[in-house]
C-alpha positions, 0 to 999 in steps of 0.5 A, a space after each residue: 232939733 234933737 227929736 225923740 219919736 216913740 210908739 208901740 205896736 207893729 211895723 204899721 205903727 213904726 213905719 210912719 215914724 221912720 218916714 218922719 225920721 228920714 225927712 227930719 234927718 234930711 232937714 238937718 234934725 237928729 231924730 231918735 226912734 224910741 221903740 221896742 228892741 225888735 225894730 232896731 235892725 230895721 232902723 239903725 241901717 238907715 242911719 237913725 239913732 235907736 233907743 230901746 223902750 220896754 216892754 219888748 215885743 217878740 216878732 214871732 210870738 203868735 200867742 201874743 198876736 192872737 190875744 191882741 187881735 181877738 175881736 172881743 177882748 184883744 184891746 183890753 188884754 193888750 193894754 191890761 196884760 202887756 202895756 200897762 203892767 210895764 208902764 214904769 219900765 216904759 217911763 224909765 226907758 223913755 225918760 233916759 232917751 229924752 235925756 241922752 246926749 244933752 237932752 231932746 228938744 221935742 218928744 213925738 209920741 203915738 197913742 200907745 206910748 202911754 209913758 210919753 205924756 208923763 215924761 213930758 210933764 215931768 221934764 217940762 219939754 214940748 211934745 206932740 202926739 199923733 194918731 194914725 186913723 180916725 178911730 183914735 179920736 173916738 168922735 161922737 159925731 163920726 162914731 167908730 166901729 167898736 170891735 166887740 160891739 159891731 151892732 152899735 155901728 148899725 144902731 148909730 147909722 139909723 138913730 142919729 145922736 147915739 154916738 154920745 151914748 156910745 162914747 160914754 159907754 166906752 169910757 165906762 167899760 174901760 174905766 179901771 184899765 189904766 190904773 197902773 198909769 194912775 199909780 205911776 203918776 202918784 209915785 211920781 208926785 203927779 196928780 191923777 190927770 186925764 183919762 190915758 185911753 181917751 184924753 191924756 194921749 193927745 198933746 195940748 199943743 199939737 195932735 197930728 192926724 197922720 191920715 188922709 181926709 178921705 178917711 175922716 174929716 175933723 169933728 167938733 169933739 176932736 182935740 182943738 189942736 188936731 191937724 190932719 196931714 195926710 198919710 205918712 208912707 214908708 215900707 222899706 226893709 231897712 232901706 231895701 224897697 225893691 221887688 224880688 226878681 221872680 215876683 217882678 217877672 210874674 207881675 210883668 208877664 200877665 194880667 193884673 193879679 189879686 194881691 192877698 196880704 195880712 200886714 205885719 202882725 195879723 199874718 202871725 194869726 192867719 187861720 185859713 186865710 191863704 188857703 181860702 184865698 188861693 181857692 177863691 182866685 182859682 175859682 175866678 180864674 184870676 192870677 194872684 200874689 199871696 204875701 204869707 210872711 216868714 212862717 212856713 206854716 202859712 203857705 198853702 199845703 197843696 201844690 198851687 198853679 203857676 198863676 198864683 205866686 207865693 212870697 214872704 214879703 214885698 213892699 206895698 208901694 211897689 206891688 200894689 200898683 200892679 194889683 187888680 184888687 188888694 185883699 187885706 186885714 184893714 190895718 191903716 198902713 195897708 189901707 193907705 197904700 191901697 188908697 194911694 195905688 188907686 185899687 179896689 179892696 176886699 177887707 177882712 178886719 181883725 180888731 182895733 181900728 181895722 173894722 172902722 177902717 173897713 167901714 170907711 173905705 166901703 163908705 168911700 165906694 172903693 171896698 167890700 168887707 167880709 167879717 173874719 169868721 165868714 171869710 171862705 173861698 166861695 164868699 170871697 170869690 163872690 165879693 171879688 167878682 163884684 169888685 172886678 166886674 163893677 167898674 164903679 169900684 175901680 173908677 172911684 178908687 182912681 178918683 180917691 187916689 188923686 185926692 190922697 196923692 195930692 196930700 204930702 203927709 210927711 212934709 205937713 207933719 214935719 212942718 208942724 213939728 218945726 213950727 211947734 218947736 219955734 213957738 217954744 
């Protein structure tokens, strides 16, 4: 098969598609990654075909990251000011990608690829959707944490049945946001169709849930065609996955360190996270690794002790097994790697699915959570002391890791895609 895979977002969104593409290529298929230009340099060295899909993203645009990760209005502004205004360009680019070189046999799209259902409808080609976290199914029976309205999650926990009200409320609040999508459909001679934010993003034939059952089990109001596969992992840098020698030596010559990271996007808007984290580690007398990204401004300004190692990047799959606790922003990719490594977590969520992911890992008994406005050294140190001294967190994390490692997300997802094509 020639398979076009498309999404928008961060490396946390694109890396699972790289993982799928590498396995599909191994099986003899031809994957094509149709994503923004910023990802080209990480994809083409792997021997995977690349197709540019607008809008382009600037990997160094701090303003855009701060806007999108704003807990109150980030989701709305990301859709209404970034993705939806470019829906026509996204459609044209994705259409060209699926028609290139004789045409694609299958389209696979993430929920932010809002042009994908339209391309599939216009071409008649089979397509599969996927999501990366339970949040995306927005179940009334397992209600998500809504970043702008975190108190609703507490109401739902004490008043059963309020999930239906929350779901209707979310649809009402967002009812005008996708108008550019409806406008494009009218221009193309298509009917209005389903709500793009909640319904149209799920394929009627196959909706892959690329996460582990430890995060969320199927609910009655999930799409009937939803299939949980397990996590799909990839954290290479254009194929490179080794730890730098200095970091490797640090990890092997002392006790397990705390590992502090903000993923690939939130790291552009860290605030005082690294300064406060370094202070917390020193207060506890703990060794630490700070993954600060490529912006030199993120590095703590004061001289740090030799017990704290600062570096730009390290592949989580190689680093996290050395950690005592992983402290992160709650992105599902980072969460998946920490779960697989069997490590307790301290989560400081920003927005989108991150507060919901944080609640789920806390519910598993493997994590504590601190809201971003409240993250400071003393509070972080208190939470970390609890995670380090209460052995139940480490024991539960090890047990959950066994469940996660028993799943083979990439094989299950690729098997499902091959079966979908066979049914065509």
